[in-house]
C-alpha positions, -999 to +999 in steps of 0.1 A: +083-068+273+089-038+250+113-011+263+097+018+282+126+043+280+116+067+253+149+086+251+161+092+216+194+072+217+178+041+233+176+021+200+213+017+198+211+018+160+238+036+142+229+069+125+230+068+087+248+096+068+233+119+042+205+116+017+167+120+018+163+087+036+198+081+050+215+073+017+245+092+005+234+121-017+235+115-055+231+151-069+230+139-105+201+114-098+183+141-078+186+166-107+174+140-132+143+133-111+135+170-107+139+176-144+115+148-152+089+159-126+060+179-141+057+215-131+025+214-111+006+244-097+014+234-061+040+245-037+061+276-031+087+288-056+122+279-047+111+254-020+108+220-037+099+201-005+073+225+009+043+218-012+020+241+007+000+212+022+005+217+059-033+219+063-041+192+038-060+170+061-076+198+081-093+211+050-108+178+040-088+169+010-096+135-004-133+135+003-141+136-033-163+167-029-168+193-056-147+219-037-116+197-035-087+215-051-056+200-035-040+172-053-024+145-032+006+124-041-004+087-038+019+057-040+002+023-047+022-009-047+012-037-070-008-013-091-004-030-125-035-051-121-063-063-098-070-043-066-039-021-070-050-010-105-085-002-092-071+018-063-048+038-086-078+046-109-099+056-079-074+081-066-066+095-101-103+100-106-102+124-076-075+144-092-046+129-073-012+121-088-004+084-086+028+065-085+020+031-101+044+005-087+053-028-104+078-055-099+082-073-133+057-061-159+067-026-168+046-027-200+014-034-181+023-007-155+028+018-183-006+009-197-022+016-164-004+049-160-013+061-195-049+052-189-053+071-157-073+104-158-054+135-150-017+143-152+014+139-131+014+101-128+045+080-126+056+044-129+080+032-102+097-002-099+110-021-069+114-056-055+097-051-022+119-078-007+149-055-013+151-029+014+173-006-006+151-009-037+121+002-015+140+032-002+150+042-038+114+038-050+101+061-022+128+087-029+119+087-066+081+088-060+085+116-034+105+138-057+083+132-087+050+136-069+062+165-049+056+145-017+036+115-008+004+120+011-011+085+008+006+051+007-013+019-002+005-012+007-012-036-018+015-057-034+018-093-021+029-128-030+011-161-022+031-192-033+013-224-026+030-245+001+006-269+017+024-286+045+019-322+034+027-314-003+061-297-001+097-305+011+112-288+041+134-267+018+104-256-002+085-248+030+113-226+043+116-208+009+079-201+008+079-186+043+110-165+036+097-151+003+062-144+015+072-126+047+099-106+029+074-090+006+040-091+024+052-081+059+088-068+059+085-051+026+053-033+037+070-024+070+100-009+051+077+011+028+058+024+058+090+034+075+104+053+046+073+072+037+063+079+073+097+094+082+094+118+052+058+127+062+069+134+097+097+157+085+073+175+063+048+180+092+018+177+069+003+144+081-006+115+058-024+082+054-011+047+051-036+020+041-026-017+041-043-044+021-048-074+043-071-103+036-098-126+050-072-153+054-055-133+082-085-143+104-097-176+088-064-191+078-052-204+044-042-241+045-026-240+011-007-208+019-001-206+057+027-181+053+004-158+033-023-158+060+004-153+087+019-124+068-015-107+066-022-113+103+012-097+109+003-068+086-029-062+107-007-060+138+017-037+121-012-015+111-024-011+146+011-006+160+018+022+135-016+037+141-006+043+177+030+054+169+021+078+141-011+094+154+008+123+171+022+132+137-012+134+120-006+101+101-036+077+102-029+040+095-056+015+087-062-017+066-088-034+045-093-072+047-111-083+015-124-118+009-122-134-026-119-107-053-127-112-089-099-100-112-080-110-143-059-133-123-088-151-107-113-151-136-103-185-148-107-199-113-142-185-110-152-196-145-140-232-139-152-260-116-136-243-085-159-213-090-186-236-077-164-257-054-130-244-042-099-263-032-115-272+002-149-279-013-163-245-004-181-227-033-160-197-042-189-176-055-211-187-027-187-178+001-207-146+004-245-149+008-246-123-021-235-152-043-206-135-059-170-124-054-160-088-046-151-064-074-117-047-072-135-013-074-154-021-042-121-026-023-107+005-039-137+026-027-130+015+009-093+023+005-101+058-008-124+064+022-097+053+047-073+077+030-097+106+034-097+133+060-131+120+072-115+087+082-089+100+107-108+083+136-107+050+117-070+049+123-060+014+136-091-002+121-090-033+099-121-031+077-136-064+067-147-065+030-160-100+025-197-097+018-207-113+051-188-144+042-169-144+075-182-126+106-161-119+136 
């Protein structure tokens, strides 16, 4: 049973010294980041952390309306392709400043950043399985974007590890690697950004990208489906914990999504009959896979002021391919 004593010292965890997120201060690094940051018409002179957005969510920022004038800082993980790229484009189209996260392909991430409409975008890198790398990425994005108003936990890994086809060592490695990125990495990113949002007292949004497999299961990738089910539980736990601070937390759970990484699969024999014999394109009665932009539109809504009462929701986006 979870503890009921809500006293501050009850965690027993040691306090961490110094820094934006508990790290020792590095004045040189902080100066470099501030020098690189664009001078945007937002915030009060001489106060680099107060961006003048205390009433950001009350005034409906993020609804895409013609009167929207406040730019948000948005951090999107796994934004160098697929759903993440579509999400980055959708926020940039609203006038928001976007931190485009990548793990390995810096060139592709830079292409995405350079193609985004508007100004003030940034490429950030981190191995999400590395807790310190996550903290450093958040620190960098926070300084460059003049705060983070929206976090989209999109990045994930899905190594194949069908139980009857792998060794015990391969099985353990797949589980460890998948949970480290998809669940623990997402939790660490939520922790780091939420703590900064709380200190700023300006509210915020966290949107997690789950999947249909969290409910239906994935026999070829059981750790993936388990990690996404855990992400759904994390979403709802954080929604309760962060509501008093004006931070709404929600998730989307897409089915099969057409993207550059899945185009060959859809074009080949498995487009008509998937690994389990099910037709991939016909999983939905609409007879097609989702487009990344359709997922991005839902993420943008959940990150809007109008979606505050959707906090804790996991929104199915599967074209009626799986009803629950």
